[in-house]
C-alpha positions as CSV (number, residue, x, y, z in Angstrom):
1,M,-44.0,-32.2,15.3
2,P,-40.3,-32.2,14.4
3,I,-38.6,-29.8,12.2
4,R,-39.7,-30.7,8.5
5,T,-37.7,-29.5,5.7
6,L,-40.0,-29.1,2.9
7,K,-37.2,-28.5,0.2
8,R,-33.4,-29.3,0.3
9,G,-30.6,-28.2,-2.1
10,Q,-27.6,-30.3,-3.2
11,D,-25.6,-32.7,-0.9
12,A,-22.2,-31.7,1.1
13,A,-20.6,-34.4,-1.6
14,A,-21.4,-32.7,-4.6
15,L,-20.3,-29.0,-3.4
16,S,-17.1,-30.3,-2.1
17,E,-16.1,-31.5,-5.5
18,A,-16.8,-28.5,-7.1
19,D,-14.6,-26.6,-4.3
20,A,-11.8,-29.0,-4.7
21,Q,-11.6,-28.6,-8.7
22,V,-11.8,-24.3,-7.7
23,R,-8.7,-24.6,-5.6
24,A,-6.7,-26.2,-7.8
25,T,-7.5,-23.8,-10.7
26,V,-6.7,-20.8,-8.5
27,E,-3.6,-22.0,-7.1
28,A,-2.0,-22.5,-10.6
29,I,-3.1,-18.8,-11.3
30,I,-1.5,-17.6,-7.9
31,A,1.6,-19.5,-8.8
32,D,2.1,-18.0,-12.4
33,V,1.2,-14.6,-11.3
34,E,4.1,-14.9,-8.6
35,R,6.4,-16.1,-11.2
36,R,5.5,-14.1,-14.2
37,G,4.2,-11.1,-12.8
38,D,2.0,-8.6,-15.4
39,D,2.9,-11.0,-18.2
40,A,0.9,-13.9,-16.2
41,V,-2.2,-10.7,-15.8
42,R,-2.0,-10.1,-19.2
43,H,-2.7,-13.7,-20.1
44,Y,-5.5,-14.4,-17.9
45,S,-6.7,-11.1,-18.7
46,R,-7.3,-12.2,-22.5
47,T,-7.9,-15.5,-21.6
48,F,-10.9,-15.0,-19.3
49,D,-12.3,-11.3,-20.3
50,Q,-10.9,-10.6,-23.5
51,W,-9.2,-7.5,-22.5
52,D,-6.3,-6.6,-22.8
53,P,-5.2,-3.1,-22.7
54,A,-2.4,-0.9,-23.1
55,D,-2.5,-0.2,-19.2
56,F,-4.7,-1.9,-16.2
57,R,-4.6,1.2,-14.5
58,L,-7.1,4.2,-15.6
59,S,-5.4,7.9,-16.0
60,R,-7.4,10.7,-14.7
61,A,-8.6,11.9,-18.2
62,D,-9.8,7.9,-18.4
63,I,-11.8,8.4,-15.2
64,E,-13.3,12.0,-16.1
65,R,-14.2,10.4,-19.4
66,A,-16.0,7.7,-17.4
67,V,-17.9,10.0,-15.5
68,A,-19.0,11.9,-18.3
69,K,-20.7,9.1,-19.7
70,L,-23.5,9.0,-16.6
71,S,-26.1,11.2,-16.4
72,P,-26.5,13.9,-13.5
73,R,-29.1,11.6,-11.6
74,E,-27.1,8.4,-11.7
75,I,-24.3,10.8,-10.5
76,E,-26.7,12.2,-7.5
77,D,-27.8,8.5,-6.7
78,I,-24.2,7.1,-6.6
79,R,-23.3,10.0,-4.6
80,F,-26.7,9.8,-2.1
81,A,-25.6,6.3,-1.3
82,Q,-22.1,7.0,-0.6
83,A,-23.5,9.7,1.3
84,Q,-25.2,7.0,3.7
85,I,-22.5,4.9,3.9
86,R,-19.7,7.7,4.9
87,N,-22.1,8.9,7.6
88,F,-22.4,5.3,9.1
89,A,-18.9,4.1,8.7
90,Q,-18.1,7.5,10.4
91,V,-20.4,7.1,13.4
92,Q,-18.6,3.3,13.6
93,R,-15.0,5.1,13.7
94,A,-16.1,7.9,16.5
95,S,-17.0,4.6,18.8
96,M,-13.8,3.4,18.5
97,Q,-11.2,5.1,20.9
98,D,-8.1,5.1,21.5
99,V,-6.9,4.6,25.4
100,E,-4.4,4.6,28.3
101,V,-4.7,4.2,31.8
102,E,-2.4,4.0,34.8
103,T,-3.5,0.4,35.8
104,L,-1.1,0.5,39.0
105,P,1.2,3.6,40.3
106,G,3.9,4.3,37.6
107,V,2.3,1.4,35.2
108,V,0.5,2.8,31.8
109,L,-1.1,0.7,29.2
110,G,-2.6,2.0,26.2
111,H,-3.8,0.7,22.6
112,R,-3.9,3.0,19.7
113,H,-6.1,2.2,16.8
114,I,-3.5,2.2,13.3
115,P,-5.0,1.7,9.8
116,V,-3.8,0.0,7.6
117,N,-1.5,1.4,5.1
118,A,-2.4,-0.1,1.7
119,V,-5.6,-2.0,1.0
120,G,-6.6,-3.7,-2.3
121,C,-10.3,-3.4,-3.4
122,Y,-12.3,-6.1,-5.7
123,V,-15.5,-5.0,-7.0
124,P,-16.9,-7.4,-9.2
125,G,-18.3,-6.4,-12.6
126,G,-17.9,-9.1,-14.8
127,K,-21.7,-10.5,-14.7
128,Y,-23.2,-8.0,-13.0
129,P,-21.9,-4.3,-12.4
130,M,-21.8,-4.3,-8.5
131,I,-21.2,-0.6,-8.3
132,A,-22.0,-0.8,-4.6
133,S,-19.1,-2.4,-3.7
134,A,-17.2,0.2,-4.5
135,H,-19.0,2.1,-2.3
136,M,-18.2,-0.4,1.2
137,S,-15.0,-1.4,0.3
138,V,-12.9,1.9,-1.0
139,L,-15.1,4.5,0.8
140,T,-15.1,2.7,4.2
141,A,-11.0,1.9,4.0
142,K,-11.4,6.0,3.6
143,V,-13.0,6.7,6.5
144,A,-10.7,3.9,8.7
145,G,-7.8,6.7,7.0
146,V,-6.0,4.2,4.7
147,R,-3.2,5.9,3.0
148,R,-3.3,3.7,-0.3
149,I,-6.5,2.5,-1.9
150,V,-5.9,0.8,-4.9
151,S,-9.5,-0.6,-6.2
152,T,-10.2,-3.0,-9.3
153,A,-13.0,-3.9,-11.3
154,P,-12.9,-6.7,-14.7
155,P,-14.0,-5.2,-17.9
156,F,-18.1,-4.7,-18.2
157,Q,-18.8,-6.0,-22.1
158,G,-15.4,-4.9,-23.5
159,A,-14.8,-1.7,-21.5
160,P,-14.5,-0.3,-17.9
161,H,-17.9,0.1,-16.4
162,P,-18.3,3.8,-16.2
163,A,-20.7,3.7,-12.8
164,I,-18.3,1.4,-11.0
165,V,-15.1,3.8,-12.4
166,A,-17.1,7.0,-10.9
167,A,-17.8,4.9,-7.7
168,M,-14.2,4.3,-7.0
169,H,-13.0,7.5,-8.3
170,F,-16.0,9.6,-5.7
171,A,-15.0,7.0,-3.0
172,G,-11.4,8.0,-3.0
173,A,-9.7,5.3,-4.5
174,D,-5.9,6.5,-5.4
175,E,-5.5,3.8,-8.1
176,I,-8.1,2.4,-10.1
177,L,-7.7,-0.7,-12.6
178,V,-9.7,-2.3,-14.6
179,V,-8.6,-6.3,-14.3
180,G,-11.0,-8.7,-12.5
181,G,-10.6,-12.7,-11.3
182,V,-7.5,-14.2,-9.4
183,Q,-5.2,-12.5,-11.6
184,A,-6.4,-9.1,-9.9
185,V,-6.0,-9.7,-6.5
186,A,-2.9,-12.3,-6.6
187,A,-1.5,-8.8,-8.8
188,M,-2.2,-6.8,-5.7
189,A,-1.4,-8.9,-3.1
190,I,1.6,-10.3,-4.5
191,G,2.8,-7.3,-6.2
192,T,3.7,-7.1,-10.2
193,A,5.9,-4.1,-11.8
194,S,3.3,-2.1,-12.8
195,V,1.1,-2.9,-9.3
196,A,2.8,-2.4,-5.6
197,P,1.9,-4.7,-3.1
198,V,-0.9,-4.0,-0.5
199,D,-1.3,-5.2,2.7
200,M,-4.9,-6.1,2.8
201,L,-7.3,-7.5,0.5
202,V,-11.1,-7.0,0.2
203,G,-14.8,-7.0,-1.4
204,P,-17.0,-9.7,-2.4
205,G,-16.6,-12.0,-5.5
206,N,-17.1,-15.1,-7.4
207,M,-15.7,-18.3,-6.2
208,F,-12.5,-18.2,-7.7
209,V,-11.7,-14.4,-6.2
210,A,-13.1,-15.6,-3.3
211,E,-10.8,-19.0,-3.2
212,A,-8.3,-16.6,-4.4
213,K,-8.5,-14.0,-0.8
214,R,-8.5,-17.8,1.2
215,Q,-5.2,-18.9,-0.2
216,L,-3.5,-15.4,0.0
217,Y,-4.2,-15.0,3.4
218,G,-1.1,-14.6,5.6
219,R,0.8,-13.0,2.9
220,V,-2.0,-10.5,3.3
221,G,-5.1,-9.9,5.5
222,I,-8.0,-10.3,4.0
223,D,-11.7,-9.2,5.3
224,L,-14.1,-12.2,5.4
225,F,-13.7,-15.9,3.9
226,A,-16.5,-15.2,1.8
227,G,-18.8,-17.5,-0.4
228,P,-22.0,-17.1,-2.1
229,T,-24.4,-14.8,-1.3
230,E,-26.9,-16.3,1.2
231,T,-30.6,-15.4,2.1
232,L,-32.7,-16.8,4.8
233,I,-36.1,-15.4,5.1
234,I,-38.1,-15.4,8.7
235,A,-41.4,-15.5,8.5
236,D,-44.8,-16.3,10.6
237,D,-48.2,-16.4,9.3
238,S,-48.5,-12.4,9.3
239,A,-46.3,-12.7,6.3
240,D,-47.7,-13.1,2.6
241,A,-46.0,-15.4,0.0
242,E,-45.4,-12.5,-2.1
243,M,-43.2,-10.9,-0.3
244,C,-41.6,-14.1,1.0
245,A,-40.7,-15.4,-2.9
246,V,-39.6,-11.7,-3.6
247,D,-37.0,-11.7,-1.0
248,L,-35.7,-15.0,-1.7
249,L,-35.4,-14.8,-5.1
250,G,-33.8,-11.3,-4.7
251,Q,-30.6,-12.4,-3.5
252,A,-30.8,-15.8,-5.4
253,E,-30.4,-14.0,-8.6
254,H,-26.7,-13.4,-7.6
255,G,-25.4,-16.7,-8.7
256,P,-26.6,-20.2,-9.3
257,T,-24.7,-21.4,-5.9
258,S,-26.8,-18.9,-3.7
259,P,-28.4,-20.6,-1.1
260,A,-31.9,-19.2,-0.5
261,V,-33.7,-20.4,2.3
262,L,-37.5,-19.9,3.6
263,L,-37.4,-20.6,7.3
264,T,-41.5,-20.3,9.1
265,D,-44.0,-22.1,11.6
266,S,-46.7,-21.4,9.3
267,E,-46.8,-24.8,6.8
268,A,-49.4,-22.8,4.8
269,L,-47.0,-19.8,4.1
270,A,-44.1,-22.4,3.2
271,R,-46.3,-24.4,0.6
272,A,-47.7,-21.0,-0.8
273,T,-44.1,-19.6,-1.0
274,M,-42.7,-22.5,-3.0
275,A,-45.8,-22.3,-5.6
276,E,-45.3,-18.2,-5.6
277,V,-41.6,-18.9,-6.4
278,E,-42.2,-20.8,-9.3
279,R,-45.0,-18.2,-10.7
280,Q,-42.0,-15.4,-10.0
281,L,-39.5,-17.5,-12.0
282,A,-41.9,-17.5,-15.3
283,I,-41.4,-13.5,-15.6
284,L,-38.1,-12.7,-13.9
285,P,-35.7,-11.6,-16.3
286,T,-32.9,-13.1,-14.1
287,A,-34.7,-16.7,-13.8
288,G,-32.1,-18.4,-15.6
289,I,-29.7,-17.7,-12.2
290,A,-32.4,-17.5,-10.1
291,R,-34.1,-20.4,-10.9
292,Q,-30.9,-22.7,-10.8
293,A,-29.6,-21.2,-7.2
294,W,-33.2,-22.3,-6.0
295,A,-33.5,-25.5,-7.5
296,E,-30.0,-26.4,-6.1
297,H,-29.4,-24.4,-3.2
298,G,-33.0,-23.6,-2.0
299,A,-34.8,-25.0,1.0
300,V,-38.2,-24.4,3.3
301,I,-37.7,-25.4,6.6
302,V,-41.2,-25.5,9.1
303,C,-40.7,-25.2,12.5
304,D,-43.4,-25.3,15.4
305,T,-42.2,-22.9,17.9
306,L,-40.5,-19.4,18.0
307,D,-37.7,-21.1,20.0
308,E,-37.0,-23.6,17.0
309,M,-37.1,-20.8,14.7
310,I,-34.5,-19.2,16.5
311,A,-32.2,-21.8,17.2
312,Q,-32.3,-23.0,13.6
313,A,-31.6,-19.6,12.4
314,D,-28.4,-19.3,14.7
315,A,-27.3,-23.3,13.3
316,L,-27.5,-21.8,9.6
317,A,-25.4,-18.9,10.6
318,F,-26.3,-16.9,7.2
319,E,-24.9,-13.8,6.1
320,H,-28.6,-12.5,5.3
321,V,-31.1,-12.7,7.6
322,Q,-35.1,-10.8,6.6
323,V,-37.6,-11.4,9.5
324,L,-41.0,-10.9,8.5
325,T,-42.9,-11.5,11.6
326,R,-45.3,-9.8,13.7
327,D,-42.2,-8.8,16.3
328,P,-38.8,-9.2,14.7
329,D,-37.1,-7.6,17.5
330,V,-37.4,-10.8,19.1
331,F,-34.9,-11.8,16.8
332,L,-32.6,-8.8,17.1
333,R,-32.7,-9.7,21.2
334,R,-32.1,-13.3,20.9
335,M,-30.1,-14.1,17.8
336,T,-26.2,-14.3,18.0
337,N,-25.2,-15.9,14.7
338,Y,-25.8,-13.2,11.5
339,G,-24.4,-11.2,9.0
340,A,-26.8,-8.7,9.1
341,L,-30.5,-8.3,10.0
342,F,-33.1,-6.9,7.9
343,L,-36.3,-6.4,10.5
344,G,-39.6,-6.2,9.1
345,A,-41.6,-5.5,6.1
346,R,-40.4,-2.5,5.3
347,T,-36.4,-3.0,4.5
348,N,-35.2,-5.6,3.1
349,V,-31.7,-6.9,2.0
350,S,-31.4,-5.0,-1.1
351,F,-31.8,-1.9,0.8
352,G,-28.2,-3.1,2.8
353,D,-26.7,-4.3,-0.4
354,K,-27.1,-0.7,-2.2
355,V,-28.0,2.4,-0.1
356,I,-29.1,2.4,3.4
357,G,-25.8,2.9,4.9
358,T,-24.8,-0.8,6.4
359,N,-22.2,-2.8,4.7
360,H,-23.3,-5.4,2.5
361,T,-19.6,-7.8,2.4
362,L,-20.8,-10.3,5.4
363,P,-19.7,-13.4,6.4
364,T,-20.9,-16.7,4.9
365,K,-20.9,-20.3,5.4
366,R,-21.4,-20.3,8.7
367,N,-18.4,-17.5,9.2
368,A,-21.2,-15.8,11.2
369,R,-20.5,-17.5,14.5
370,Y,-17.2,-16.0,15.0
371,T,-17.6,-12.7,13.1
372,G,-19.4,-9.7,11.9
373,G,-18.8,-8.2,8.4
374,L,-16.7,-5.6,6.6
375,W,-17.1,-2.0,8.5
376,V,-14.5,0.4,9.0
377,G,-12.8,-1.5,12.2
378,K,-11.6,-4.2,9.5
379,F,-9.2,-1.7,8.5
380,L,-7.9,-0.6,11.9
381,K,-5.3,-2.6,13.9
382,T,-5.9,-2.4,17.4
383,C,-2.1,-2.1,19.1
384,T,-1.2,-1.9,22.4
385,Y,2.0,-0.3,24.3
386,Q,3.1,0.1,27.6
387,R,5.1,2.3,29.7
388,V,7.0,2.2,33.4
389,T,7.4,5.5,34.9
390,S,9.0,5.0,38.1
391,D,11.8,2.5,39.0
392,A,10.1,1.8,42.3
393,A,7.0,0.3,39.7
394,S,10.2,-1.5,37.2
395,A,11.3,-3.1,40.1
396,A,8.0,-4.2,41.8
397,I,6.6,-5.8,38.3
398,G,10.0,-7.0,38.0
399,E,10.7,-9.3,40.8
400,V,6.9,-10.6,39.8
401,C,8.1,-11.4,36.5
402,S,11.3,-12.7,37.6
403,R,9.3,-15.5,39.8
404,L,7.1,-16.1,36.9
405,C,9.4,-16.8,34.2
406,H,11.2,-19.3,36.8
407,M,7.9,-21.4,37.1
408,E,8.3,-21.7,33.3
409,N,12.2,-22.2,32.9
410,F,12.7,-19.1,30.7
411,A,16.1,-18.2,32.3
412,G,16.5,-15.5,29.5
413,H,13.2,-13.7,30.1
414,G,13.5,-13.9,33.7
415,E,17.2,-12.1,33.6
416,Q,15.4,-9.3,31.7
417,A,13.4,-8.5,34.7
418,N,16.4,-9.2,37.0
419,L,18.3,-6.4,35.2
420,R,15.4,-4.0,36.2
421,V,15.1,-5.3,39.7
422,R,18.7,-4.9,40.1
423,R,19.0,-1.6,38.3
424,Y,16.1,0.0,39.7
425,G,15.2,-2.1,43.4
426,D,16.4,0.8,45.7
427,R,12.7,1.0,46.8
428,G,13.3,1.3,50.7
429,D,10.0,0.0,52.7
430,V,7.4,2.4,51.1
431,P,4.7,0.1,49.9
432,W,4.1,0.3,46.2
433,Y,0.5,-1.0,45.8
434,A,-2.1,-2.9,47.5
435,P,-1.1,-6.3,47.2
436,V,-4.4,-7.8,45.0
437,P,-6.3,-10.3,47.8
438,A,-5.8,-14.0,47.1
439,R,-9.2,-15.5,46.0
């Protein structure tokens, strides 16, 4: 039988129209921040968040007051999560080595991993206080060696959220702002009288923040072109409907545009999961959001074979892929397009989102076809260098370079090479290196 879609979400035309409206709104706000700086930031903060403090930047005393509002257990849990994320980031950083090699006699090539100088970290917090996003961005940048880290989150219920502030502070943020939305990322990217510009923007956000990062890309670097949270559950008949439904709705609650998809080779499980989703929506406290996400962006796809499931999963290229099958490692070995894999029933996307140690800022909108998620390497520039240490090498490379430049009609390039041949070319008849044989 062909692959069957038992449930699908909104069509592409409706999604495209919504995207166009977001683009226009964001473009206007960025232009206003560029023109009016802090005045524009304050205007949009008052308009969207009803937040108008004397200073958007928290003082040391402000930070200490926020931390003091947390219980010892809350502080302990934040520090535990950060320890896991720091540890894995340090392992990743250690895997990235500077290199230097003499590729030919007298020719030395190398690269260095150089941290970005200044990074702006956006932490969502208007609807849900996304404490974990502080760990994922600020702490990972710190491990990478970023010199200046600015972190910002919107106010939560009219005030800085104590746990977000504490998480930013414990992670090592140099400057902590309380301002959200497009105006926050625009201020960090463009710079205002009160906020010096950064070189890179990272962190998740709503559709407006994601679009702002897209429009600012090029002026600054960004981590990812991010869209709404996506989750894909891959399950066979060894899985149960309760777990499939929990793992679908656990991510659908992120927002009303968050896709949640079940991919299975069991039509019985597919139909049981759809029924279980409806049962759980009747009791889930966040059902108002999750129900809309499931109705408009949820899907259930039934395949006949393992090969079809792998091909379909790679075509979807989802952010989160939870594998609930007899042998989840098959998908680890064979899948190529995903943000992060969660293998087996004992783990789940929530572990990755909050505490286990991998980074939760991951590619969406099929961007997993060409990039992974945020990690310590995203904050590092791999920069090459070259050194020629002998006259013979300079002249010999120069001869080849001159001929190649002539083929391309680059006279100026060729003269750079010719000058080295004239200046360093008295090499006698000593062979410089063994010629590369023709193939």
